[in-house]
PyMOL Python script that loads the backbone (N, CA, C, O; Angstrom):
from pymol import cmd

cmd.read_pdbstr("""\
ATOM      1  N   MET A   1    -136.038 208.462 -30.761  1.00  0.00           N
ATOM      2  CA  MET A   1    -135.411 209.394 -29.378  1.00  0.00           C
ATOM      3  C   MET A   1    -136.268 210.060 -28.992  1.00  0.00           C
ATOM      4  O   MET A   1    -137.238 210.651 -29.465  1.00  0.00           O
ATOM      5  N   ARG A   2    -135.417 209.783 -27.239  1.00  0.00           N
ATOM      6  CA  ARG A   2    -136.251 210.885 -26.193  1.00  0.00           C
ATOM      7  C   ARG A   2    -135.245 211.931 -25.884  1.00  0.00           C
ATOM      8  O   ARG A   2    -134.051 211.817 -26.159  1.00  0.00           O
ATOM      9  N   THR A   3    -135.805 212.995 -25.277  1.00  0.00           N
ATOM     10  CA  THR A   3    -134.760 214.007 -25.029  1.00  0.00           C
ATOM     11  C   THR A   3    -135.398 213.759 -23.533  1.00  0.00           C
ATOM     12  O   THR A   3    -136.572 213.490 -23.279  1.00  0.00           O
ATOM     13  N   GLY A   4    -133.990 213.970 -22.344  1.00  0.00           N
ATOM     14  CA  GLY A   4    -134.623 214.279 -21.082  1.00  0.00           C
ATOM     15  C   GLY A   4    -133.948 215.482 -20.624  1.00  0.00           C
ATOM     16  O   GLY A   4    -133.383 216.310 -21.339  1.00  0.00           O
ATOM     17  N   GLN A   5    -134.102 215.499 -18.930  1.00  0.00           N
ATOM     18  CA  GLN A   5    -133.365 216.583 -18.257  1.00  0.00           C
ATOM     19  C   GLN A   5    -132.866 216.229 -17.180  1.00  0.00           C
ATOM     20  O   GLN A   5    -133.648 215.631 -16.440  1.00  0.00           O
ATOM     21  N   LEU A   6    -131.681 216.398 -16.750  1.00  0.00           N
ATOM     22  CA  LEU A   6    -131.445 216.303 -14.991  1.00  0.00           C
ATOM     23  C   LEU A   6    -131.446 217.453 -14.443  1.00  0.00           C
ATOM     24  O   LEU A   6    -131.282 218.563 -14.950  1.00  0.00           O
ATOM     25  N   PHE A   7    -131.710 217.033 -12.987  1.00  0.00           N
ATOM     26  CA  PHE A   7    -131.849 218.257 -12.146  1.00  0.00           C
ATOM     27  C   PHE A   7    -130.803 218.081 -10.993  1.00  0.00           C
ATOM     28  O   PHE A   7    -130.415 216.963 -10.652  1.00  0.00           O
ATOM     29  N   PHE A   8    -130.418 219.103 -10.478  1.00  0.00           N
ATOM     30  CA  PHE A   8    -129.561 219.339  -8.995  1.00  0.00           C
ATOM     31  C   PHE A   8    -130.316 219.863  -8.213  1.00  0.00           C
ATOM     32  O   PHE A   8    -131.191 220.598  -8.670  1.00  0.00           O
ATOM     33  N   PRO A   9    -130.234 219.691  -7.069  1.00  0.00           N
ATOM     34  CA  PRO A   9    -130.790 220.039  -5.871  1.00  0.00           C
ATOM     35  C   PRO A   9    -130.603 221.466  -5.685  1.00  0.00           C
ATOM     36  O   PRO A   9    -129.556 222.009  -6.037  1.00  0.00           O
ATOM     37  N   ALA A  10    -131.492 222.055  -5.190  1.00  0.00           N
ATOM     38  CA  ALA A  10    -131.820 223.468  -5.333  1.00  0.00           C
ATOM     39  C   ALA A  10    -130.351 223.913  -4.155  1.00  0.00           C
ATOM     40  O   ALA A  10    -129.512 224.757  -4.469  1.00  0.00           O
ATOM     41  N   ARG A  11    -130.332 223.386  -3.251  1.00  0.00           N
ATOM     42  CA  ARG A  11    -129.206 223.774  -2.309  1.00  0.00           C
ATOM     43  C   ARG A  11    -127.221 223.862  -3.224  1.00  0.00           C
ATOM     44  O   ARG A  11    -126.184 224.461  -2.940  1.00  0.00           O
ATOM     45  N   LEU A  12    -127.563 223.076  -4.128  1.00  0.00           N
ATOM     46  CA  LEU A  12    -126.031 223.080  -4.791  1.00  0.00           C
ATOM     47  C   LEU A  12    -126.629 224.369  -6.220  1.00  0.00           C
ATOM     48  O   LEU A  12    -125.784 224.876  -6.958  1.00  0.00           O
ATOM     49  N   THR A  13    -128.010 224.672  -6.355  1.00  0.00           N
ATOM     50  CA  THR A  13    -127.738 225.507  -7.574  1.00  0.00           C
ATOM     51  C   THR A  13    -127.400 227.009  -6.598  1.00  0.00           C
ATOM     52  O   THR A  13    -126.735 227.940  -7.053  1.00  0.00           O
ATOM     53  N   GLU A  14    -127.861 227.004  -5.530  1.00  0.00           N
ATOM     54  CA  GLU A  14    -127.519 228.442  -4.947  1.00  0.00           C
ATOM     55  C   GLU A  14    -126.746 228.710  -5.014  1.00  0.00           C
ATOM     56  O   GLU A  14    -126.433 229.829  -5.421  1.00  0.00           O
ATOM     57  N   ALA A  15    -125.689 227.493  -4.512  1.00  0.00           N
ATOM     58  CA  ALA A  15    -124.053 227.747  -3.973  1.00  0.00           C
ATOM     59  C   ALA A  15    -123.328 228.387  -5.234  1.00  0.00           C
ATOM     60  O   ALA A  15    -122.797 229.497  -5.197  1.00  0.00           O
ATOM     61  N   VAL A  16    -123.363 227.591  -6.322  1.00  0.00           N
ATOM     62  CA  VAL A  16    -123.144 227.533  -7.159  1.00  0.00           C
ATOM     63  C   VAL A  16    -123.381 229.077  -8.230  1.00  0.00           C
ATOM     64  O   VAL A  16    -122.739 229.292  -9.259  1.00  0.00           O
ATOM     65  N   TYR A  17    -124.459 229.996  -7.647  1.00  0.00           N
ATOM     66  CA  TYR A  17    -124.797 231.239  -8.411  1.00  0.00           C
ATOM     67  C   TYR A  17    -124.299 232.085  -7.569  1.00  0.00           C
ATOM     68  O   TYR A  17    -124.198 233.213  -8.051  1.00  0.00           O
ATOM     69  N   VAL A  18    -123.888 231.966  -6.320  1.00  0.00           N
ATOM     70  CA  VAL A  18    -123.047 233.069  -5.500  1.00  0.00           C
ATOM     71  C   VAL A  18    -121.597 233.399  -6.065  1.00  0.00           C
ATOM     72  O   VAL A  18    -121.085 234.514  -5.962  1.00  0.00           O
ATOM     73  N   GLU A  19    -120.780 231.914  -6.890  1.00  0.00           N
ATOM     74  CA  GLU A  19    -119.555 232.132  -7.837  1.00  0.00           C
ATOM     75  C   GLU A  19    -119.519 232.742  -8.759  1.00  0.00           C
ATOM     76  O   GLU A  19    -120.572 233.281  -9.102  1.00  0.00           O
ATOM     77  N   ARG A  20    -118.327 232.935  -9.566  1.00  0.00           N
ATOM     78  CA  ARG A  20    -118.200 233.603 -10.449  1.00  0.00           C
ATOM     79  C   ARG A  20    -118.030 232.885 -11.435  1.00  0.00           C
ATOM     80  O   ARG A  20    -116.866 232.486 -11.426  1.00  0.00           O
ATOM     81  N   PRO A  21    -118.779 232.378 -12.584  1.00  0.00           N
ATOM     82  CA  PRO A  21    -118.884 233.677 -12.896  1.00  0.00           C
ATOM     83  C   PRO A  21    -120.662 233.767 -13.576  1.00  0.00           C
ATOM     84  O   PRO A  21    -121.213 234.348 -14.511  1.00  0.00           O
ATOM     85  N   TYR A  22    -121.074 232.823 -12.470  1.00  0.00           N
ATOM     86  CA  TYR A  22    -122.419 232.490 -12.374  1.00  0.00           C
ATOM     87  C   TYR A  22    -123.031 233.899 -11.840  1.00  0.00           C
ATOM     88  O   TYR A  22    -124.044 234.346 -12.379  1.00  0.00           O
ATOM     89  N   SER A  23    -122.278 234.721 -10.571  1.00  0.00           N
ATOM     90  CA  SER A  23    -122.501 235.604  -9.968  1.00  0.00           C
ATOM     91  C   SER A  23    -122.869 236.636 -10.621  1.00  0.00           C
ATOM     92  O   SER A  23    -123.651 237.411 -10.071  1.00  0.00           O
ATOM     93  N   ALA A  24    -122.491 236.853 -11.691  1.00  0.00           N
ATOM     94  CA  ALA A  24    -122.407 238.349 -12.913  1.00  0.00           C
ATOM     95  C   ALA A  24    -123.884 238.338 -12.982  1.00  0.00           C
ATOM     96  O   ALA A  24    -124.384 239.412 -12.646  1.00  0.00           O
ATOM     97  N   HIS A  25    -124.609 237.532 -13.283  1.00  0.00           N
ATOM     98  CA  HIS A  25    -125.799 237.370 -13.792  1.00  0.00           C
ATOM     99  C   HIS A  25    -127.249 237.170 -12.675  1.00  0.00           C
ATOM    100  O   HIS A  25    -128.454 237.071 -12.902  1.00  0.00           O
ATOM    101  N   GLY A  26    -126.645 237.172 -11.746  1.00  0.00           N
ATOM    102  CA  GLY A  26    -127.731 237.371 -10.719  1.00  0.00           C
ATOM    103  C   GLY A  26    -127.474 236.527  -9.219  1.00  0.00           C
ATOM    104  O   GLY A  26    -126.278 236.372  -8.975  1.00  0.00           O
ATOM    105  N   THR A  27    -128.271 236.054  -8.353  1.00  0.00           N
ATOM    106  CA  THR A  27    -127.978 235.259  -7.397  1.00  0.00           C
ATOM    107  C   THR A  27    -128.927 234.207  -7.116  1.00  0.00           C
ATOM    108  O   THR A  27    -128.997 233.544  -6.081  1.00  0.00           O
ATOM    109  N   SER A  28    -129.895 234.097  -8.497  1.00  0.00           N
ATOM    110  CA  SER A  28    -130.665 232.710  -8.682  1.00  0.00           C
ATOM    111  C   SER A  28    -130.738 232.432  -9.950  1.00  0.00           C
ATOM    112  O   SER A  28    -130.434 233.364 -10.695  1.00  0.00           O
ATOM    113  N   PRO A  29    -131.168 231.054 -10.635  1.00  0.00           N
ATOM    114  CA  PRO A  29    -131.390 230.350 -11.607  1.00  0.00           C
ATOM    115  C   PRO A  29    -132.412 231.190 -12.078  1.00  0.00           C
ATOM    116  O   PRO A  29    -132.985 231.987 -11.335  1.00  0.00           O
ATOM    117  N   ASP A  30    -132.731 231.028 -13.523  1.00  0.00           N
ATOM    118  CA  ASP A  30    -133.860 231.740 -14.008  1.00  0.00           C
ATOM    119  C   ASP A  30    -135.062 231.309 -13.603  1.00  0.00           C
ATOM    120  O   ASP A  30    -136.078 232.000 -13.527  1.00  0.00           O
ATOM    121  N   THR A  31    -134.950 230.079 -13.320  1.00  0.00           N
ATOM    122  CA  THR A  31    -136.326 228.671 -12.720  1.00  0.00           C
ATOM    123  C   THR A  31    -135.924 227.698 -11.861  1.00  0.00           C
ATOM    124  O   THR A  31    -135.142 226.758 -12.002  1.00  0.00           O
ATOM    125  N   SER A  32    -136.410 227.976 -11.191  1.00  0.00           N
ATOM    126  CA  SER A  32    -135.876 227.157 -10.173  1.00  0.00           C
ATOM    127  C   SER A  32    -136.986 225.799 -10.164  1.00  0.00           C
ATOM    128  O   SER A  32    -138.077 225.846 -10.733  1.00  0.00           O
ATOM    129  N   ASN A  33    -136.459 224.553  -9.377  1.00  0.00           N
ATOM    130  CA  ASN A  33    -137.125 223.186  -9.431  1.00  0.00           C
ATOM    131  C   ASN A  33    -138.399 223.507 -10.027  1.00  0.00           C
ATOM    132  O   ASN A  33    -138.782 223.567 -11.196  1.00  0.00           O
ATOM    133  N   PRO A  34    -139.208 223.783  -8.398  1.00  0.00           N
ATOM    134  CA  PRO A  34    -140.373 223.878  -8.230  1.00  0.00           C
ATOM    135  C   PRO A  34    -141.233 224.586  -9.854  1.00  0.00           C
ATOM    136  O   PRO A  34    -142.203 224.141 -10.467  1.00  0.00           O
ATOM    137  N   GLN A  35    -140.268 225.956 -10.156  1.00  0.00           N
ATOM    138  CA  GLN A  35    -141.130 226.653 -11.310  1.00  0.00           C
ATOM    139  C   GLN A  35    -140.875 225.792 -12.455  1.00  0.00           C
ATOM    140  O   GLN A  35    -141.495 226.394 -13.332  1.00  0.00           O
ATOM    141  N   ASP A  36    -140.334 224.714 -13.043  1.00  0.00           N
ATOM    142  CA  ASP A  36    -139.729 224.246 -14.167  1.00  0.00           C
ATOM    143  C   ASP A  36    -140.931 223.188 -14.505  1.00  0.00           C
ATOM    144  O   ASP A  36    -141.599 222.510 -13.724  1.00  0.00           O
ATOM    145  N   ALA A  37    -140.974 223.259 -15.651  1.00  0.00           N
ATOM    146  CA  ALA A  37    -142.360 222.402 -16.494  1.00  0.00           C
ATOM    147  C   ALA A  37    -142.185 220.756 -16.031  1.00  0.00           C
ATOM    148  O   ALA A  37    -142.834 219.914 -15.409  1.00  0.00           O
ATOM    149  N   VAL A  38    -141.041 220.851 -16.658  1.00  0.00           N
ATOM    150  CA  VAL A  38    -140.720 219.722 -17.279  1.00  0.00           C
ATOM    151  C   VAL A  38    -140.334 219.147 -15.596  1.00  0.00           C
ATOM    152  O   VAL A  38    -140.713 217.976 -15.590  1.00  0.00           O
ATOM    153  N   PHE A  39    -139.746 219.491 -14.201  1.00  0.00           N
ATOM    154  CA  PHE A  39    -139.860 219.278 -13.593  1.00  0.00           C
ATOM    155  C   PHE A  39    -141.340 218.880 -12.587  1.00  0.00           C
ATOM    156  O   PHE A  39    -141.569 217.671 -12.570  1.00  0.00           O
ATOM    157  N   ARG A  40    -141.861 219.336 -12.162  1.00  0.00           N
ATOM    158  CA  ARG A  40    -143.391 219.617 -12.042  1.00  0.00           C
ATOM    159  C   ARG A  40    -143.860 218.051 -13.027  1.00  0.00           C
ATOM    160  O   ARG A  40    -144.599 217.276 -12.420  1.00  0.00           O
ATOM    161  N   SER A  41    -143.526 217.731 -14.157  1.00  0.00           N
ATOM    162  CA  SER A  41    -144.038 216.607 -14.607  1.00  0.00           C
ATOM    163  C   SER A  41    -143.686 215.177 -14.595  1.00  0.00           C
ATOM    164  O   SER A  41    -144.168 214.188 -15.147  1.00  0.00           O
ATOM    165  N   GLY A  42    -142.735 215.366 -13.824  1.00  0.00           N
ATOM    166  CA  GLY A  42    -142.414 213.904 -12.655  1.00  0.00           C
ATOM    167  C   GLY A  42    -140.595 214.404 -13.152  1.00  0.00           C
ATOM    168  O   GLY A  42    -140.107 213.467 -13.784  1.00  0.00           O
ATOM    169  N   GLY A  43    -140.038 215.062 -13.069  1.00  0.00           N
ATOM    170  CA  GLY A  43    -138.475 215.315 -13.125  1.00  0.00           C
ATOM    171  C   GLY A  43    -137.670 215.234 -12.123  1.00  0.00           C
ATOM    172  O   GLY A  43    -136.449 215.383 -12.170  1.00  0.00           O
ATOM    173  N   SER A  44    -138.396 214.970 -11.083  1.00  0.00           N
ATOM    174  CA  SER A  44    -137.566 214.718  -9.886  1.00  0.00           C
ATOM    175  C   SER A  44    -137.474 213.271  -9.785  1.00  0.00           C
ATOM    176  O   SER A  44    -137.084 212.614  -8.819  1.00  0.00           O
ATOM    177  N   LYS A  45    -137.918 212.837 -11.000  1.00  0.00           N
ATOM    178  CA  LYS A  45    -136.911 211.377 -10.835  1.00  0.00           C
ATOM    179  C   LYS A  45    -135.411 211.721 -11.841  1.00  0.00           C
ATOM    180  O   LYS A  45    -134.372 211.073 -11.715  1.00  0.00           O
ATOM    181  N   GLY A  46    -135.565 212.690 -12.668  1.00  0.00           N
ATOM    182  CA  GLY A  46    -134.165 212.873 -13.221  1.00  0.00           C
ATOM    183  C   GLY A  46    -133.527 213.952 -11.969  1.00  0.00           C
ATOM    184  O   GLY A  46    -132.846 214.897 -12.365  1.00  0.00           O
ATOM    185  N   MET A  47    -133.763 213.791 -10.456  1.00  0.00           N
ATOM    186  CA  MET A  47    -132.389 214.373  -9.733  1.00  0.00           C
ATOM    187  C   MET A  47    -131.689 213.788  -9.605  1.00  0.00           C
ATOM    188  O   MET A  47    -131.762 212.561  -9.549  1.00  0.00           O
ATOM    189  N   LEU A  48    -130.577 214.578  -9.497  1.00  0.00           N
ATOM    190  CA  LEU A  48    -129.258 213.967  -9.664  1.00  0.00           C
ATOM    191  C   LEU A  48    -128.599 213.764  -8.262  1.00  0.00           C
ATOM    192  O   LEU A  48    -128.561 214.755  -7.532  1.00  0.00           O
ATOM    193  N   THR A  49    -128.063 212.560  -7.796  1.00  0.00           N
ATOM    194  CA  THR A  49    -127.597 212.509  -6.311  1.00  0.00           C
ATOM    195  C   THR A  49    -125.510 212.942  -6.532  1.00  0.00           C
ATOM    196  O   THR A  49    -124.615 212.580  -7.296  1.00  0.00           O
ATOM    197  N   ILE A  50    -125.645 213.938  -5.264  1.00  0.00           N
ATOM    198  CA  ILE A  50    -124.766 214.526  -5.353  1.00  0.00           C
ATOM    199  C   ILE A  50    -123.586 214.408  -4.524  1.00  0.00           C
ATOM    200  O   ILE A  50    -123.763 214.186  -3.326  1.00  0.00           O
ATOM    201  N   GLU A  51    -122.325 214.531  -5.007  1.00  0.00           N
ATOM    202  CA  GLU A  51    -121.516 213.844  -3.407  1.00  0.00           C
ATOM    203  C   GLU A  51    -120.419 214.874  -3.836  1.00  0.00           C
ATOM    204  O   GLU A  51    -119.958 214.988  -4.972  1.00  0.00           O
ATOM    205  N   LYS A  52    -120.017 215.747  -2.514  1.00  0.00           N
ATOM    206  CA  LYS A  52    -118.712 216.685  -2.458  1.00  0.00           C
ATOM    207  C   LYS A  52    -117.191 215.740  -2.571  1.00  0.00           C
ATOM    208  O   LYS A  52    -116.727 215.120  -1.615  1.00  0.00           O
ATOM    209  N   ARG A  53    -116.650 215.787  -3.755  1.00  0.00           N
ATOM    210  CA  ARG A  53    -115.021 215.229  -3.027  1.00  0.00           C
ATOM    211  C   ARG A  53    -114.399 216.074  -3.071  1.00  0.00           C
ATOM    212  O   ARG A  53    -115.083 217.090  -2.953  1.00  0.00           O
ATOM    213  N   SER A  54    -112.817 216.387  -3.249  1.00  0.00           N
ATOM    214  CA  SER A  54    -111.602 217.320  -2.706  1.00  0.00           C
ATOM    215  C   SER A  54    -111.404 217.551  -4.364  1.00  0.00           C
ATOM    216  O   SER A  54    -110.216 217.533  -4.686  1.00  0.00           O
ATOM    217  N   SER A  55    -112.096 217.708  -5.179  1.00  0.00           N
ATOM    218  CA  SER A  55    -111.469 218.423  -6.161  1.00  0.00           C
ATOM    219  C   SER A  55    -112.492 218.833  -7.085  1.00  0.00           C
ATOM    220  O   SER A  55    -112.378 219.216  -8.249  1.00  0.00           O
ATOM    221  N   GLY A  56    -113.874 218.635  -6.111  1.00  0.00           N
ATOM    222  CA  GLY A  56    -115.276 219.257  -6.955  1.00  0.00           C
ATOM    223  C   GLY A  56    -116.498 218.790  -6.074  1.00  0.00           C
ATOM    224  O   GLY A  56    -116.787 218.884  -4.881  1.00  0.00           O
ATOM    225  N   TYR A  57    -117.194 218.144  -7.404  1.00  0.00           N
ATOM    226  CA  TYR A  57    -118.443 217.416  -7.011  1.00  0.00           C
ATOM    227  C   TYR A  57    -118.413 215.889  -8.008  1.00  0.00           C
ATOM    228  O   TYR A  57    -117.646 215.650  -8.940  1.00  0.00           O
ATOM    229  N   ALA A  58    -119.296 215.173  -7.563  1.00  0.00           N
ATOM    230  CA  ALA A  58    -119.368 214.104  -8.779  1.00  0.00           C
ATOM    231  C   ALA A  58    -121.155 214.139  -8.490  1.00  0.00           C
ATOM    232  O   ALA A  58    -121.749 214.518  -7.480  1.00  0.00           O
ATOM    233  N   ALA A  59    -121.680 213.621  -9.719  1.00  0.00           N
ATOM    234  CA  ALA A  59    -123.583 213.488  -9.879  1.00  0.00           C
ATOM    235  C   ALA A  59    -123.288 211.756 -10.237  1.00  0.00           C
ATOM    236  O   ALA A  59    -122.446 211.114 -10.865  1.00  0.00           O
ATOM    237  N   THR A  60    -124.624 211.440  -9.363  1.00  0.00           N
ATOM    238  CA  THR A  60    -124.955 210.473 -10.211  1.00  0.00           C
ATOM    239  C   THR A  60    -126.571 210.121  -9.983  1.00  0.00           C
ATOM    240  O   THR A  60    -127.264 210.602  -9.087  1.00  0.00           O
ATOM    241  N   ILE A  61    -127.063 209.060 -11.117  1.00  0.00           N
ATOM    242  CA  ILE A  61    -128.453 208.685 -11.315  1.00  0.00           C
ATOM    243  C   ILE A  61    -128.768 207.322 -11.582  1.00  0.00           C
ATOM    244  O   ILE A  61    -128.207 206.750 -12.517  1.00  0.00           O
ATOM    245  N   THR A  62    -129.400 206.879 -11.039  1.00  0.00           N
ATOM    246  CA  THR A  62    -130.048 205.540 -11.585  1.00  0.00           C
ATOM    247  C   THR A  62    -130.915 205.684 -12.841  1.00  0.00           C
ATOM    248  O   THR A  62    -131.096 206.901 -12.896  1.00  0.00           O
ATOM    249  N   MET A  63    -131.306 205.345 -13.477  1.00  0.00           N
ATOM    250  CA  MET A  63    -132.205 205.367 -14.777  1.00  0.00           C
ATOM    251  C   MET A  63    -132.199 204.165 -15.371  1.00  0.00           C
ATOM    252  O   MET A  63    -131.216 203.461 -15.604  1.00  0.00           O
ATOM    253  N   GLY A  64    -133.731 203.875 -15.695  1.00  0.00           N
ATOM    254  CA  GLY A  64    -133.908 203.108 -17.049  1.00  0.00           C
ATOM    255  C   GLY A  64    -134.932 203.892 -18.072  1.00  0.00           C
ATOM    256  O   GLY A  64    -135.618 204.914 -18.069  1.00  0.00           O
ATOM    257  N   VAL A  65    -134.631 202.832 -18.920  1.00  0.00           N
ATOM    258  CA  VAL A  65    -134.968 202.752 -20.374  1.00  0.00           C
ATOM    259  C   VAL A  65    -136.111 202.066 -21.026  1.00  0.00           C
ATOM    260  O   VAL A  65    -136.012 200.949 -21.534  1.00  0.00           O
ATOM    261  N   HIS A  66    -137.159 202.744 -20.995  1.00  0.00           N
ATOM    262  CA  HIS A  66    -138.318 202.207 -21.790  1.00  0.00           C
ATOM    263  C   HIS A  66    -138.279 202.200 -23.453  1.00  0.00           C
ATOM    264  O   HIS A  66    -138.560 203.280 -23.971  1.00  0.00           O
ATOM    265  N   ALA A  67    -137.986 201.191 -24.268  1.00  0.00           N
ATOM    266  CA  ALA A  67    -137.882 201.625 -25.807  1.00  0.00           C
ATOM    267  C   ALA A  67    -139.577 201.809 -26.703  1.00  0.00           C
ATOM    268  O   ALA A  67    -139.616 202.139 -27.888  1.00  0.00           O
TER     269      ALA A  67
END
""", "prot")
cmd.dss("prot")
cmd.show_as("cartoon", "prot")
cmd.util.cbc("prot")
cmd.orient("prot")
């Protein structure tokens, strides 16, 4: 079994953190992408592509899995 992590672009994360209920916990995430150990170890491959839609956002990613 393999566990991975997906990442959101910083600009979207920052926009979310100014909205409720997240704004009650501060205006930024505990760990930014550059500070995240997983991201620094190749996590940029887990960066989601975000598309704004009328009802919110859609996130996509293309992945390959090595067994």
